[in-house]
VOLUM-898051 format. One line per field, with one value per residue: x, y, z of N, C-alpha, C in turn; residue in three letters; residue number from 1. Coordinates in pm, whole numbers, plus 50000, padded with zeros to 5 digits. Example, Ala and Ser with C-alpha at 12.3 -4.5 7.8 and 13.67 -1.06 7.14 Angstrom:
npx <- 51319|51285;
npy <- 49431|49775;
npz <- 50780|50708;
capx <- 51230|51367;
capy <- 49550|49894;
capz <- 50780|50714;
cpx <- 51320|51290;
cpy <- 49670|50003;
cpz <- 50780|50787;
residu <- ALA|SER;
num <- 1|2;
//
This chain:
npx <- 96943|96910|96737|96906|97096|96927|96853|97098|97139|96948|97012|97049|96899|96650|96393|96459|96734|96813|96745|96922|97160|97144|97152|97404|97565|97509|97615|97891|97961|97902|98091|98331|98284|98284|98548|98696|98617|98705|98943|98845|98615|98668|98796|98578|98372|98476|98468|98322|97983|97994|97967|98206|98354|98278|98431|98634|98478|98388|98632|98687|98489|98575|98674|98433|98316|98459|98426|98145|98090|98224|98075|97820|97878|97945|97705|97538|97642|97574|97484|97204|97242|97355|97574|97734|97871|98051|98104|98306|98522|98399|98354|98619|98709|98533|98618|98880|98828|98663|98747|98900|98735|98500|98588|98624|98371|98278|98447|98427|98153|98138|98292|98128|97899|98011|98077|97820|97712|97876|97803|97531|97553|97663|97476|97333|97519|97584|97426|97234|96949|96658|96558|96778|96882|96695|96745|97009|96967|96807|96989|97178|97027|96979|97244|97313|97130|97207|97465|97410|97294|97516|97706|97596|97596|97871|97963|97862|97892|98111|98206|98315|98407|98278|98061|97930|97854|97672|97475|97387|97269|97076|96902|96790|96570|96452|96386|96171|96057|96273|96431|96261|96244|96514|96544|96376|96516|96756|96659|96563|96805|96935|96764|96794|97062|97056|96891|97023|97336|97627|97724|97538|97388|97607|97670|97454|97502|97526|97265|97122|97246|97174|96899|96915|97011|96784|96588|96706|96684|96517|96658|96911|96847|96757|96991|97159|97022|97012|97257|97472|97659;
npy <- 90102|89944|90109|90320|90198|90130|90384|90478|90296|90367|90621|90873|90751|90849|91036|91312|91306|91149|91319|91530|91392|91334|91593|91675|91486|91550|91811|91769|91595|91762|91970|91828|91741|91987|92060|91865|91916|92166|92232|92226|92375|92648|92759|92698|92866|93107|93097|93226|93222|93096|92923|92825|92768|92527|92277|92344|92381|92118|91996|92122|92006|91753|91674|91642|91390|91173|91296|91310|91037|90950|91092|90978|90719|90773|90883|90666|90499|90621|90678|90679|90724|90931|90867|90723|90837|90886|91039|91172|90992|90787|90917|90967|90706|90609|90773|90684|90419|90443|90636|90590|90406|90557|90762|90621|90592|90849|91027|90948|91006|91280|91371|91296|91454|91707|91720|91703|91940|92133|92096|92171|92436|92551|92512|92660|92728|92493|92395|92181|91951|92050|91854|91724|91856|91791|91518|91519|91634|91434|91221|91331|91346|91073|90979|91120|91015|90749|90782|90870|90638|90465|90591|90571|90291|90222|90347|90209|89938|89664|89606|89501|89748|89719|89563|89737|89930|89782|89714|89969|90052|89850|89896|90137|90081|89873|89966|90183|90371|90456|90568|90776|90928|91002|91147|91368|91479|91548|91738|91936|92010|92113|92329|92484|92548|92698|92916|93027|92975|92768|92720|92706|92451|92284|92366|92262|92000|91762|91727|91689|91453|91279|91265|91144|90890|90799|90794|90606|90379|90135|90022|89977|89786|89571|89511|89429|89201|89035|89036|89018|88815;
npz <- 86593|86362|86221|86163|85999|85789|85696|85600|85398|85215|85147|84907|84711|84656|84470|84454|84501|84284|84074|84125|84088|83815|83703|83788|83656|83386|83375|83429|83218|83003|83038|82996|82739|82601|82653|82512|82254|82203|82046|81783|81802|81854|81610|81444|81527|81446|81172|80874|80750|80481|80173|80069|80289|80387|80373|80560|80790|80823|80883|81126|81275|81332|81597|81729|81693|81844|82097|82131|82127|82360|82547|82514|82604|82874|82970|82939|83130|83361|83704|83923|84184|84436|84587|84424|84195|83910|83667|83522|83515|83371|83128|83031|83012|82816|82608|82562|82486|82260|82078|81838|81699|81671|81504|81270|81164|81175|81025|80740|80699|80757|80544|80324|80381|80366|80095|79983|80092|79967|79700|79710|79792|79571|79378|79189|78997|78884|78683|78665|78675|78872|79041|79128|79348|79545|79561|79659|79912|80028|80032|80207|80444|80489|80522|80755|80946|80941|81043|81303|81419|81389|81549|81805|81832|81809|82033|82248|82212|82121|81819|81491|81247|80999|81073|81244|81059|80905|81096|81171|80933|80903|81122|81057|80901|81041|81292|81295|81470|81624|81422|81336|81573|81603|81368|81416|81629|81500|81317|81493|81611|81386|81323|81554|81532|81298|81366|81585|81650|81580|81827|82042|82023|82083|82339|82466|82439|82602|82690|82448|82367|82570|82522|82273|82348|82480|82275|82114|82258|82210|81989|82103|82297|82136|81991|82198|82285|82056|81920|82085|82313;
capx <- 97058|96861|96682|97019|97151|96832|96860|97221|97126|96862|97057|97088|96818|96521|96376|96535|96875|96833|96743|97049|97265|97132|97201|97550|97625|97498|97709|98029|97978|97903|98220|98433|98250|98336|98695|98752|98583|98757|99034|98769|98506|98715|98799|98445|98298|98536|98443|98203|97885|98008|97973|98343|98414|98222|98537|98699|98385|98392|98757|98671|98394|98635|98676|98298|98283|98506|98369|98007|98094|98260|97961|97717|97923|97935|97564|97481|97694|97543|97415|97109|97277|97450|97694|97807|97879|98186|98085|98432|98597|98329|98378|98754|98716|98466|98702|98991|98778|98583|98795|98937|98618|98405|98643|98607|98238|98256|98521|98366|98024|98167|98337|98010|97814|98080|98060|97681|97696|97941|97719|97410|97587|97696|97380|97292|97621|97611|97346|97178|96805|96620|96535|96907|96895|96615|96816|97122|96914|96764|97111|97235|96947|97006|97380|97310|97060|97296|97575|97358|97287|97651|97775|97541|97640|98015|97988|97812|97921|98240|98189|98398|98349|98185|97938|97862|97792|97556|97372|97333|97180|96965|96805|96717|96443|96395|96337|96123|96036|96405|96469|96179|96287|96644|96524|96323|96626|96848|96594|96564|96942|96961|96688|96857|97187|97023|96833|97122|97469|97675|97770|97431|97369|97721|97655|97348|97538|97497|97120|97085|97296|97089|96775|96950|97013|96646|96520|96772|96670|96475|96766|97014|96797|96756|97130|97210|96955|97028|97390|97578|97645;
capy <- 90073|89896|90223|90396|90123|90141|90518|90486|90214|90432|90756|90897|90675|90913|91110|91437|91271|91103|91438|91600|91311|91353|91728|91674|91408|91629|91923|91719|91545|91878|92037|91746|91746|92115|92057|91780|91972|92303|92259|92252|92468|92787|92804|92686|92989|93219|93084|93293|93130|93097|92787|92783|92728|92399|92180|92384|92351|91974|91966|92167|91918|91621|91634|91618|91248|91105|91358|91265|90895|90940|91142|90874|90611|90818|90898|90532|90440|90708|90622|90770|90728|91038|90811|90643|90921|90900|91069|91210|90869|90716|90990|90943|90566|90602|90840|90594|90299|90465|90745|90541|90348|90662|90833|90539|90620|90994|91094|90930|91075|91423|91395|91290|91569|91825|91717|91738|92081|92211|92088|92249|92579|92597|92444|92746|92732|92356|92372|92045|91958|92089|91737|91680|91915|91707|91392|91545|91653|91303|91146|91391|91303|90930|90967|91171|90920|90632|90820|90872|90499|90409|90651|90508|90151|90213|90400|90120|89798|89636|89532|89547|89865|89674|89518|89859|89990|89701|89728|90104|90052|89759|89951|90248|90027|89779|90041|90311|90466|90512|90653|90898|91008|91060|91247|91487|91538|91610|91859|92037|92059|92197|92454|92562|92600|92801|93033|93087|92951|92632|92710|92670|92306|92221|92395|92172|91869|91649|91709|91629|91315|91199|91239|91046|90759|90759|90758|90487|90269|90007|89967|89928|89662|89466|89472|89353|89071|88951|89037|89001|88687;
capz <- 86507|86231|86147|86114|85885|85678|85638|85524|85280|85117|85118|84768|84618|84638|84343|84457|84486|84146|83990|84147|84025|83671|83669|83808|83547|83264|83382|83417|83082|82913|83051|82930|82596|82552|82661|82406|82122|82196|81933|81660|81828|81843|81469|81384|81559|81373|81029|80822|80693|80337|80121|80045|80416|80431|80406|80684|80898|80844|80953|81264|81343|81356|81739|81782|81691|81966|82216|82142|82162|82502|82625|82510|82692|83012|83006|82950|83252|83475|83819|83987|84326|84464|84649|84326|84077|83853|83524|83457|83489|83263|83004|82982|82972|82686|82508|82529|82420|82139|81993|81706|81635|81632|81389|81149|81106|81174|80919|80607|80691|80745|80406|80239|80408|80313|79949|79956|80122|79862|79579|79729|79800|79436|79291|79079|78892|78836|78563|78671|78702|79008|79126|79181|79483|79635|79580|79747|80047|80077|80063|80327|80558|80511|80578|80892|81032|80954|81132|81440|81462|81398|81662|81926|81839|81836|82167|82353|82182|82057|81694|81381|81180|80895|81141|81290|80940|80868|81199|81161|80816|80931|81216|80996|80856|81138|81408|81242|81579|81656|81309|81340|81687|81573|81264|81483|81706|81404|81264|81599|81622|81269|81337|81660|81476|81199|81432|81676|81594|81606|81965|82136|82031|82149|82481|82514|82384|82690|82692|82321|82362|82659|82448|82171|82412|82509|82150|82058|82352|82150|81908|82194|82359|82034|81960|82312|82291|81937|81857|82184|82385;
cpx <- 97014|96804|96795|97082|97061|96837|96985|97208|97047|96904|97099|97005|96681|96513|96453|96684|96905|96833|96873|97164|97264|97189|97352|97620|97622|97598|97853|98055|97985|98037|98331|98409|98304|98488|98755|98717|98642|98852|98962|98663|98549|98725|98664|98362|98347|98510|98317|98112|97884|98025|98114|98413|98362|98329|98610|98609|98383|98519|98750|98579|98453|98638|98540|98264|98328|98446|98225|98001|98126|98145|97848|97752|97904|97790|97494|97523|97650|97465|97319|97137|97384|97581|97779|97814|98024|98176|98214|98514|98534|98353|98516|98774|98650|98548|98816|98942|98725|98638|98824|98817|98518|98456|98625|98470|98215|98321|98459|98233|98043|98210|98218|97923|97878|98065|97918|97658|97758|97857|97593|97440|97621|97598|97343|97391|97646|97535|97296|97029|96774|96602|96665|96930|96817|96683|96934|97077|96874|96885|97175|97160|96974|97144|97382|97243|97141|97408|97530|97351|97427|97725|97726|97595|97788|98050|97956|97848|98058|98216|98294|98327|98248|98054|97859|97788|97666|97443|97307|97235|97057|96859|96741|96578|96374|96335|96287|96097|96165|96449|96392|96222|96421|96633|96471|96433|96725|96789|96594|96703|96977|96890|96752|96988|97161|96975|96936|97261|97508|97706|97661|97402|97484|97715|97547|97376|97500|97346|97073|97128|97219|96956|96800|96955|96872|96573|96578|96757|96625|96582|96876|96973|96801|96898|97186|97151|96995|97170|97505|97553|97577;
cpy <- 90030|90010|90306|90330|90136|90277|90536|90409|90285|90575|90769|90823|90738|90992|91241|91410|91226|91220|91517|91525|91328|91488|91734|91601|91486|91744|91877|91671|91660|91952|91959|91741|91875|92115|91979|91829|92111|92327|92285|92359|92614|92832|92794|92812|93107|93214|93161|93189|93140|92953|92736|92735|92593|92294|92214|92356|92202|91934|92007|92075|91780|91583|91602|91470|91174|91163|91313|91118|90876|90987|91040|90759|90651|90830|90763|90465|90515|90634|90725|90787|90834|90985|90733|90717|90933|90932|91105|91086|90791|90784|90957|90797|90548|90665|90748|90474|90326|90568|90696|90486|90454|90741|90753|90558|90769|91061|91073|91004|91226|91458|91396|91415|91698|91834|91758|91887|92171|92211|92174|92398|92637|92540|92529|92746|92595|92322|92227|92057|91987|91968|91686|91734|91832|91574|91409|91563|91519|91217|91199|91350|91157|90908|91011|91072|90792|90663|90821|90731|90441|90463|90592|90366|90142|90265|90299|89973|89785|89546|89581|89662|89824|89626|89637|89925|89914|89715|89866|90115|89967|89826|90082|90203|89943|89849|90178|90415|90534|90609|90784|90988|91075|91168|91378|91558|91609|91739|91970|92097|92152|92331|92544|92624|92714|92930|93104|93077|92808|92611|92657|92519|92233|92246|92309|92028|91753|91622|91641|91482|91224|91166|91136|90905|90708|90716|90631|90365|90137|89942|89908|89796|89548|89419|89389|89213|88979|88940|89032|88872|88708;
cpz <- 86368|86149|86087|85993|85765|85613|85556|85392|85172|85086|84972|84667|84590|84508|84340|84437|84344|84049|84001|84080|83874|83629|83682|83694|83416|83262|83362|83274|82983|82919|82981|82779|82533|82550|82544|82266|82102|82080|81801|81678|81808|81697|81400|81408|81477|81223|80988|80757|80541|80288|80101|80172|80465|80459|80535|80804|80929|80919|81100|81344|81374|81505|81797|81789|81814|82094|82238|82182|82310|82590|82627|82604|82838|83057|83019|83080|83378|83583|83874|84134|84349|84522|84550|84193|84032|83704|83453|83423|83374|83129|82948|82942|82835|82576|82464|82447|82279|82043|81851|81631|81590|81512|81260|81085|81090|81054|80781|80593|80682|80602|80310|80256|80358|80162|79910|79980|80017|79734|79593|79733|79664|79332|79170|78964|78829|78709|78554|78701|78848|79099|79188|79323|79585|79664|79674|79892|80107|80115|80191|80452|80592|80573|80724|80987|81049|81052|81278|81496|81485|81518|81794|81941|81875|81974|82276|82333|82115|81937|81594|81310|81074|80956|81195|81174|80902|80967|81192|81044|80841|81016|81168|80953|80963|81260|81363|81350|81620|81547|81310|81455|81663|81466|81324|81561|81615|81349|81368|81618|81507|81278|81443|81612|81380|81265|81519|81612|81625|81753|82058|82139|82099|82299|82546|82472|82472|82697|82564|82316|82457|82591|82338|82228|82439|82382|82089|82148|82292|82064|81996|82257|82259|82002|82074|82315|82176|81885|81956|82261|82518;
residu <- MET|SER|GLU|LEU|VAL|GLY|SER|LYS|ARG|HIS|PHE|GLY|ASN|GLY|PRO|LEU|SER|GLN|GLY|ALA|ALA|LEU|ILE|TYR|THR|LEU|LEU|VAL|VAL|GLU|LEU|LEU|PHE|LEU|LEU|THR|THR|LEU|PRO|GLY|LEU|VAL|PRO|LEU|VAL|LEU|LEU|SER|SER|ASP|GLY|SER|ASN|ILE|PRO|LEU|ALA|ALA|ALA|CYS|ALA|LEU|PRO|LEU|GLY|PRO|ALA|ALA|SER|ALA|ALA|LEU|TYR|ALA|LEU|ARG|GLN|ARG|SER|GLY|ASP|LEU|THR|ASP|LEU|ARG|PRO|ALA|ALA|ALA|PHE|TRP|ARG|GLY|TYR|ARG|LEU|ASN|ALA|LEU|GLY|SER|LEU|ARG|VAL|TRP|VAL|PRO|CYS|LEU|ALA|TRP|LEU|ALA|ILE|ILE|GLY|LEU|ASN|LEU|SER|ASN|PHE|GLY|ALA|ALA|ASN|VAL|PRO|ALA|TRP|TRP|ALA|GLY|LEU|LEU|VAL|ALA|ILE|GLY|ILE|ALA|VAL|THR|LEU|TRP|LEU|VAL|ASN|ALA|LEU|VAL|ILE|THR|SER|LEU|PHE|THR|PHE|ARG|THR|ILE|ASP|ILE|ALA|ARG|LEU|ALA|LEU|LEU|PHE|LEU|ALA|ARG|ALA|PRO|GLY|VAL|THR|LEU|GLY|ASN|ALA|ILE|LEU|VAL|VAL|LEU|THR|GLY|LEU|LEU|THR|THR|VAL|THR|SER|GLU|VAL|LEU|PRO|ILE|LEU|LEU|GLY|SER|VAL|PHE|LEU|LEU|VAL|LEU|LEU|LEU|THR|SER|GLY|PRO|MET|ILE|ILE|LYS|ILE|ARG|GLU|GLU|PHE|THR|ALA;
num <- 1|2|3|4|5|6|7|8|9|10|11|12|13|14|15|16|17|18|19|20|21|22|23|24|25|26|27|28|29|30|31|32|33|34|35|36|37|38|39|40|41|42|43|44|45|46|47|48|49|50|51|52|53|54|55|56|57|58|59|60|61|62|63|64|65|66|67|68|69|70|71|72|73|74|75|76|77|78|79|80|81|82|83|84|85|86|87|88|89|90|91|92|93|94|95|96|97|98|99|100|101|102|103|104|105|106|107|108|109|110|111|112|113|114|115|116|117|118|119|120|121|122|123|124|125|126|127|128|129|130|131|132|133|134|135|136|137|138|139|140|141|142|143|144|145|146|147|148|149|150|151|152|153|154|155|156|157|158|159|160|161|162|163|164|165|166|167|168|169|170|171|172|173|174|175|176|177|178|179|180|181|182|183|184|185|186|187|188|189|190|191|192|193|194|195|196|197|198|199|200|201|202|203|204|205|206|207|208|209|210|211|212|213|214|215|216|217|218|219|220|221|222|223|224|225|226|227|228|229;
//
């Protein structure tokens, strides 16, 4: 009888079960991520790759912020136990909790990046020094890395928007390993988008977001230790 109880207690805790649980969680989160981004994804795919369409592309990307935030929340809550898997419930809970907060950081950054993209796409007609393009690219990279930090923080913690902005900026310098890891992830996503299309990175969204959680781990630990009760 004790052996039977012991086998039940350990069911679903082995490495094979944990791997299956991870794959299941990634698949469910990816399906819900696609579902919640579909209103913007369909017109985004139909847009031609013309500089004049950058504002429209930014508008189509609006649903990505809340969806990514909900996915980050669900992946952070994931269980390695096959008997305790509720990724769909975690996703929808994260969506309800974080939709508004994620939009507060997502929308301004999309606007900034759209403005930068428009300037770069029309750089030849602007009649400005060449170094200005380098400055715009540097600003775009900084805004993107700040947004990545802010999205992780707003997905996992409850802070005021101004505090999220400050923490996201603080950890750009305070956690250089996190910043470098996120920068590599952003570059890989950009290269994949350039070589293929916008669709493939979104189809791999749950995988990219899981990697983002892993690279942001030191920042998450520090925030929990130093800025939460």
